[in-house]
C-alpha positions as CSV (number, residue, x, y, z in Angstrom):
1,M,-28.6,-8.8,-11.5
2,S,-29.2,-5.7,-11.0
3,D,-30.6,-2.6,-12.8
4,V,-28.9,-0.2,-10.8
5,T,-26.7,2.3,-13.1
6,L,-26.2,4.9,-11.3
7,R,-23.3,4.3,-9.1
8,R,-23.0,7.9,-6.6
9,T,-21.2,5.1,-4.0
10,Q,-19.0,1.9,-4.2
11,L,-18.0,-0.2,-1.1
12,A,-15.3,-2.0,-0.9
13,T,-15.0,-4.8,1.2
14,P,-12.5,-7.8,2.0
15,A,-13.6,-11.5,0.0
16,S,-12.0,-13.2,2.6
17,D,-14.7,-11.5,5.5
18,E,-17.6,-12.9,5.8
19,N,-18.8,-10.6,8.6
20,F,-18.2,-7.4,6.4
21,M,-19.6,-9.2,3.0
22,E,-22.9,-9.4,4.4
23,S,-23.0,-6.0,6.2
24,A,-22.1,-4.5,3.2
25,S,-25.1,-6.6,1.5
26,N,-27.5,-4.6,4.2
27,S,-26.0,-1.2,3.3
28,A,-27.4,2.2,1.1
29,A,-24.3,1.5,-1.5
30,D,-24.7,2.1,-4.9
31,E,-22.1,-0.5,-5.9
32,V,-20.4,-3.1,-3.8
33,F,-17.1,-4.8,-4.8
34,L,-16.1,-8.0,-3.3
35,D,-12.3,-8.0,-2.9
36,L,-9.7,-10.3,-4.1
37,E,-7.0,-8.0,-4.4
38,D,-5.1,-5.8,-2.3
39,S,-7.4,-6.3,0.9
40,V,-6.0,-9.6,1.0
41,A,-3.0,-11.4,1.7
42,P,-0.9,-13.3,-0.7
43,N,-1.1,-16.8,0.8
44,A,-5.4,-16.1,1.8
45,K,-6.0,-15.1,-2.1
46,P,-6.8,-19.0,-3.3
47,D,-9.1,-19.6,-0.2
48,A,-10.8,-16.3,-0.1
49,R,-12.8,-16.9,-3.7
50,E,-14.7,-19.9,-1.6
51,P,-16.5,-17.1,0.9
52,L,-16.8,-14.5,-1.9
53,I,-19.0,-17.1,-3.6
54,N,-20.9,-17.7,-0.8
55,A,-21.8,-14.3,-0.3
56,A,-23.0,-14.0,-3.7
57,Q,-25.2,-16.7,-3.2
58,S,-26.8,-16.3,-0.1
59,H,-27.0,-12.3,0.5
60,D,-29.6,-10.1,-1.1
61,W,-27.8,-7.8,-3.1
62,S,-31.1,-6.1,-4.9
63,G,-31.0,-2.5,-5.5
64,K,-27.3,-2.4,-5.8
65,V,-24.1,-3.5,-8.5
66,L,-22.8,-6.3,-6.9
67,S,-19.3,-6.9,-8.3
68,Y,-15.8,-8.4,-7.2
69,R,-12.2,-7.1,-7.8
70,M,-10.1,-9.9,-9.3
71,N,-6.2,-9.9,-8.9
72,G,-4.2,-8.0,-11.7
73,I,-3.5,-10.7,-15.0
74,D,0.5,-10.2,-14.1
75,T,-0.2,-12.6,-11.1
76,E,-0.7,-16.3,-10.4
77,W,-4.3,-16.1,-9.4
78,W,-6.3,-13.9,-11.8
79,Y,-6.9,-16.8,-14.0
80,D,-8.7,-18.8,-11.2
81,D,-10.4,-15.6,-9.7
82,V,-12.5,-15.5,-13.0
83,I,-12.6,-19.1,-13.3
84,D,-13.8,-20.5,-9.5
85,V,-16.4,-17.3,-9.3
86,V,-18.0,-16.9,-12.1
87,S,-18.4,-20.8,-12.5
88,A,-20.0,-21.0,-9.3
89,A,-21.3,-17.4,-8.7
90,G,-21.6,-16.0,-12.5
91,E,-25.7,-15.2,-12.1
92,H,-25.0,-13.1,-9.3
93,I,-22.4,-11.2,-10.3
94,D,-22.8,-7.7,-12.7
95,D,-19.1,-6.7,-13.0
96,I,-15.3,-7.6,-12.5
97,I,-13.1,-5.3,-11.4
98,I,-9.8,-5.7,-13.7
99,P,-6.7,-3.9,-11.6
100,K,-3.7,-2.2,-13.1
101,V,-5.2,-2.5,-16.5
102,K,-2.2,-0.6,-18.9
103,G,-4.0,-1.3,-22.3
104,E,-6.7,-2.7,-24.2
105,S,-5.0,-6.0,-24.4
106,D,-5.4,-6.4,-20.8
107,I,-9.3,-6.2,-21.1
108,H,-9.2,-8.3,-24.2
109,T,-7.2,-10.6,-22.3
110,V,-9.9,-11.1,-19.0
111,E,-13.1,-10.9,-21.8
112,N,-11.6,-14.3,-23.8
113,L,-11.6,-16.1,-20.4
114,L,-15.0,-14.7,-19.4
115,T,-16.4,-15.5,-22.2
116,Q,-15.3,-19.1,-22.4
117,V,-16.0,-19.7,-18.6
118,E,-20.0,-18.5,-19.1
119,E,-20.4,-21.0,-22.3
120,N,-19.0,-23.5,-20.4
121,A,-21.7,-22.5,-17.2
122,G,-24.2,-22.2,-19.4
123,L,-24.4,-18.4,-18.2
124,E,-25.8,-15.5,-20.7
125,V,-22.7,-14.3,-22.6
126,G,-21.5,-10.8,-21.8
127,A,-23.8,-10.9,-19.2
128,I,-21.4,-9.4,-16.7
129,G,-19.7,-5.9,-17.3
130,L,-16.1,-5.2,-16.8
131,E,-14.6,-2.3,-15.0
132,P,-10.7,-1.6,-15.9
133,Q,-8.8,0.3,-13.0
134,I,-6.2,2.6,-14.2
135,E,-3.5,2.8,-11.9
136,D,-0.5,4.1,-13.3
137,G,1.0,6.8,-16.3
138,E,0.8,4.1,-19.0
139,G,-2.9,3.3,-18.5
140,M,-3.8,7.0,-18.6
141,H,-2.0,7.1,-21.9
142,N,-4.1,4.4,-23.3
143,V,-6.9,5.5,-22.0
144,H,-8.9,6.0,-25.0
145,E,-7.8,2.7,-26.2
146,I,-8.9,0.9,-23.0
147,A,-12.3,2.9,-22.7
148,H,-13.5,1.2,-26.1
149,A,-11.7,-2.0,-25.6
150,S,-14.9,-3.8,-25.1
151,D,-18.6,-3.7,-25.1
152,R,-18.8,-5.3,-21.6
153,L,-17.2,-1.8,-20.2
154,S,-19.7,-0.6,-17.6
155,S,-17.6,2.1,-16.2
156,V,-14.0,3.1,-15.9
157,I,-12.2,3.3,-12.3
158,F,-9.2,5.7,-12.2
159,G,-7.0,4.7,-9.3
160,P,-4.0,6.6,-7.9
161,G,-3.4,8.4,-11.0
162,D,-6.8,10.9,-10.1
163,L,-4.1,13.3,-8.4
164,R,-0.8,12.6,-10.5
165,G,1.0,16.2,-10.9
166,Q,-1.1,18.0,-8.4
167,P,1.0,19.6,-5.5
168,A,1.3,17.5,-2.4
169,K,-1.0,18.1,0.7
170,I,0.3,16.9,3.8
171,D,-2.3,16.6,6.7
172,R,-2.0,17.7,9.7
173,E,-1.5,14.1,10.9
174,K,0.9,13.4,8.2
175,Q,2.6,16.8,9.5
176,A,2.8,15.3,13.2
177,L,4.3,12.1,12.5
178,I,6.8,13.6,10.0
179,F,8.2,15.8,13.1
180,R,8.0,12.8,15.0
181,M,10.1,10.6,12.5
182,Y,12.7,13.4,12.9
183,E,12.6,14.3,16.0
184,I,16.8,14.6,17.0
185,Y,18.4,14.8,20.4
186,P,18.6,18.5,21.9
187,E,22.1,20.2,21.7
188,D,22.5,19.3,25.9
189,H,22.1,15.9,25.0
190,P,25.0,13.3,24.8
191,K,23.7,12.4,21.3
192,A,23.0,16.1,20.3
193,G,21.8,16.3,16.8
194,R,21.2,12.7,16.1
195,R,17.9,10.9,14.9
196,R,16.1,9.8,17.8
197,F,14.6,6.8,16.3
198,Q,16.2,4.4,13.9
199,R,13.7,2.3,13.1
200,V,9.9,3.3,12.6
201,C,6.4,2.1,11.6
202,L,3.3,3.4,11.0
203,S,0.4,1.2,11.0
204,L,-2.6,3.2,9.4
205,R,-6.0,2.0,7.2
206,K,-5.6,2.0,3.7
207,G,-6.3,5.1,1.6
208,L,-4.3,7.2,3.6
209,A,-1.4,7.6,1.3
210,K,1.1,5.8,3.1
211,T,3.2,4.5,0.0
212,E,2.9,8.5,-1.0
213,L,3.9,9.7,2.3
214,A,7.4,7.4,2.1
215,A,8.3,8.1,-1.5
216,W,8.1,11.9,-0.3
217,I,10.5,11.0,2.4
218,A,12.5,9.2,0.0
219,A,12.6,12.2,-2.5
220,A,13.9,14.2,0.9
221,E,16.1,11.6,1.9
222,L,17.4,11.3,-1.3
223,H,18.1,15.3,-2.5
224,P,21.3,16.9,-1.7
225,D,20.4,20.1,-0.2
226,A,17.1,18.4,1.8
227,P,16.9,19.6,5.3
228,V,16.9,15.7,6.5
229,R,19.8,15.5,8.8
230,C,21.5,17.9,11.6
231,D,24.7,19.1,11.4
232,G,25.3,21.1,14.7
233,F,23.6,23.8,16.5
234,S,23.6,27.5,16.3
235,N,21.7,30.0,18.9
236,G,20.1,27.0,20.0
237,E,18.5,25.3,16.5
238,P,19.7,23.1,14.7
239,I,22.2,23.0,11.5
240,V,20.5,21.2,8.5
241,R,22.0,19.7,6.0
242,G,21.3,16.4,3.4
243,V,22.4,13.0,3.0
244,V,26.1,12.2,2.6
245,D,26.2,9.9,-0.7
246,P,22.6,8.1,0.5
247,Y,21.7,4.5,-0.8
248,I,17.8,4.2,-0.3
249,P,16.5,0.6,-0.7
250,L,12.2,0.6,-1.2
251,V,11.4,-3.1,-0.8
252,A,8.1,-4.4,-2.2
253,Y,6.7,-7.9,-1.3
254,T,7.1,-9.2,-5.0
255,E,9.2,-8.7,-7.9
256,E,5.6,-7.0,-9.9
257,Q,5.1,-5.2,-6.8
258,T,8.4,-2.8,-7.0
259,E,7.3,-1.3,-9.8
260,D,3.9,-0.5,-8.2
261,L,4.7,0.7,-4.7
262,A,6.9,3.4,-3.2
263,Y,9.7,3.1,-6.3
264,A,6.6,4.0,-8.9
265,A,5.2,7.2,-6.6
266,L,9.0,8.4,-5.7
267,Y,9.9,7.6,-10.4
268,T,6.5,9.9,-10.4
269,I,6.9,12.5,-8.0
270,L,10.4,13.2,-9.4
271,S,10.3,12.4,-12.7
272,E,7.0,14.6,-13.5
273,G,7.8,17.3,-10.5
274,P,10.6,20.4,-10.3
275,L,13.0,18.4,-9.0
276,A,13.3,16.2,-12.3
277,G,16.8,18.0,-13.5
278,D,18.5,17.1,-10.0
279,F,18.5,13.4,-10.8
280,D,19.3,10.9,-13.4
281,I,15.6,8.8,-13.2
282,G,15.6,5.1,-14.9
283,L,13.1,2.8,-14.4
284,E,15.0,0.4,-11.7
285,R,17.3,3.0,-10.2
286,I,17.1,6.8,-9.5
287,M,20.6,8.7,-9.1
288,R,21.5,12.0,-7.6
289,I,22.7,14.0,-11.5
290,K,26.7,14.2,-10.0
291,G,26.3,10.3,-9.3
292,D,26.8,10.5,-5.4
293,G,23.9,8.5,-4.1
294,K,21.2,6.5,-5.5
295,A,17.5,4.8,-4.9
296,V,16.5,1.7,-5.9
297,A,13.6,-0.9,-6.1
298,L,14.2,-4.1,-4.6
299,A,11.9,-7.2,-4.0
300,S,15.2,-8.7,-1.5
301,S,17.8,-7.7,0.5
302,P,20.5,-5.4,-1.2
303,D,24.2,-7.5,-1.6
304,A,26.4,-6.9,0.8
305,R,28.1,-4.4,-0.5
306,D,25.2,-2.1,-0.8
307,G,23.9,-3.5,2.4
308,A,26.4,-1.5,3.9
309,R,25.5,1.6,2.5
310,T,22.2,1.9,3.1
311,T,20.9,5.5,5.0
312,F,17.6,5.2,4.3
313,E,15.2,2.2,3.9
314,H,11.7,1.4,3.3
315,F,9.7,-1.8,3.5
316,D,6.2,-1.2,1.8
317,E,3.1,-3.2,2.7
318,T,4.6,-5.7,5.7
319,H,1.8,-7.2,6.2
320,R,2.3,-9.1,3.2
321,F,5.6,-9.8,4.0
322,T,5.1,-13.2,5.3
323,L,7.1,-15.3,3.3
324,P,10.7,-16.6,4.9
325,R,12.7,-14.8,2.2
326,L,11.3,-11.3,2.9
327,K,11.5,-11.7,6.8
328,A,15.0,-12.4,7.0
329,A,15.7,-9.6,4.1
330,H,14.0,-7.4,6.8
331,R,16.3,-9.0,9.1
332,T,19.3,-8.3,7.6
333,M,18.7,-4.8,6.5
334,L,18.0,-3.6,9.7
335,A,20.9,-5.2,11.1
336,N,23.1,-3.4,8.7
337,L,21.8,0.2,9.6
338,P,24.2,1.1,12.0
339,K,27.1,0.8,9.8
340,R,26.5,4.3,8.0
341,K,27.2,5.7,11.9
342,A,27.4,9.1,10.3
343,A,24.9,9.0,7.9
344,D,22.6,8.5,10.7
345,A,20.6,5.7,8.7
346,W,16.7,4.8,9.7
347,A,14.1,2.7,8.0
348,L,10.3,3.2,7.1
349,E,7.9,0.4,7.8
350,T,4.3,1.4,6.2
351,T,1.3,-1.2,6.5
352,T,-2.1,-1.4,7.2
353,A,-3.9,-4.0,9.7
354,F,-2.3,-7.7,9.1
355,A,-3.8,-10.9,9.3
356,I,-3.8,-12.5,12.7
357,G,-1.6,-15.4,13.1
358,E,0.2,-14.9,9.7
359,N,3.5,-13.9,11.2
360,S,4.1,-11.3,9.2
361,V,6.6,-8.3,9.0
362,A,3.9,-5.9,10.6
363,E,2.6,-8.9,13.1
364,D,6.0,-9.2,14.8
365,T,6.8,-5.7,15.1
366,M,3.7,-4.9,16.5
367,Q,4.3,-7.5,19.1
368,Y,7.6,-6.5,19.6
369,A,6.2,-3.1,20.3
370,R,3.8,-4.5,22.9
371,S,6.4,-5.7,24.7
372,I,8.3,-2.1,24.7
373,L,5.3,-0.7,25.8
374,E,4.5,-3.4,28.3
375,G,7.9,-2.9,29.6
376,E,9.5,-6.2,28.6
377,K,11.9,-4.8,26.5
378,V,13.5,-1.7,25.6
379,N,13.9,-0.1,22.7
380,P,14.2,4.0,22.5
381,K,14.8,3.9,18.9
382,L,11.6,2.3,18.0
383,F,8.7,5.0,17.2
384,F,5.5,2.7,16.5
385,F,2.5,4.5,15.2
386,H,-0.9,2.6,15.2
387,R,-4.7,3.8,15.4
388,Q,-7.8,1.6,15.4
389,A,-11.1,2.0,17.5
390,S,-11.7,0.0,20.8
391,D,-12.4,-3.4,21.0
392,D,-15.4,-2.8,23.2
393,I,-17.5,-0.2,20.9
394,E,-20.6,-1.3,20.2
395,L,-21.6,-2.2,16.4
396,S,-25.5,-3.0,16.4
397,T,-26.1,-0.1,14.8
398,P,-24.8,2.5,11.4
399,E,-24.6,4.9,13.7
400,A,-22.0,3.1,15.9
401,I,-20.5,1.8,13.0
402,D,-20.0,5.6,12.0
403,W,-18.3,6.3,15.3
404,K,-15.8,3.4,14.8
405,C,-14.5,4.4,11.6
406,W,-14.3,8.0,12.9
407,L,-13.1,7.0,16.3
408,R,-9.4,7.9,16.3
409,A,-6.7,5.9,19.2
410,G,-2.9,5.0,18.9
411,I,-0.3,3.5,20.6
412,T,3.1,5.7,20.4
413,V,5.9,4.0,21.4
414,G,9.8,5.5,21.9
415,R,11.1,6.0,25.5
416,Q,13.8,7.8,26.9
């Protein structure tokens, strides 16, 4: 157990990666948290507990706070996350991070179980601290009660809500990606004014606001006056217009996540921003104020009638799209895009690194992009962006690791 109270730096690492956890133990971070939540794919979560336990027991964590992030209490994994890890390695754990805390009852739920596990394992009751992570408006509203919910609280973590209500800032890379995604054929082309890409995939590391980017794009695709389609040319410049009667499904990998990913971001952007008066905003659908177009939150493909109406669709965290139901929905929805030819319908996939061999949608898309890059297949309607350091980068020194983190390399697929 650590005596560290100052937490200037917090290093997160997947609990499923033994090498990353060993490297984290040798870091100079004030706190390390081993993650069972966002950085571990759903079908790998139960198996990730054992490497976490081994890392907590076998590495030297002196001089730093050792915590781990459990899965949220609205999931099937959280109960065993507490029981298995604390029973086996509780004497080495300083804190447990609780994600997506909405109120003090969430803290009490975890604390009650943790106390029972400590007693059964012969550990000092109350020695393990709790760190609630607040990630939405409900949590922010109840932050005072959450902060006073238990004597175990060692800190409160603010997630995406930190910048809530602030103007969006589009960095130069995102600007370049947006320009590329909205590229159209020139005036002298047989497809003049049409979108060049019908399918776009952005494969970027965690923390780059991919979900928020997708929500900003969805907001533009939904607004009647947004310049997202070409309606001819004037003096060589495109005449822009909004989408007629848009239908925008925003797809997450579980029912629970539909409220936490792109739709939740879109809900906040529109309901708390200057465009709120242009929409009828609900928890499951957002409509234009005149009723001619909507965005919806889904965990599967829309029904046949709505599927044929799609003008823009987004698949969030496709590295988690491993179930046959999700992969079938992805195929069906891509196949529906040509049905709204006049709307120039298109799809956006956003993902971080996938686990090799899980056959996720993200993995399938990368393999497809590679086949195009290598000339095995042809699809000029795909834009695929992926960035990572080269495999031969030296990683034996801290300087080399820093270099790999900063190095930018990429594949862009989309040929005439």
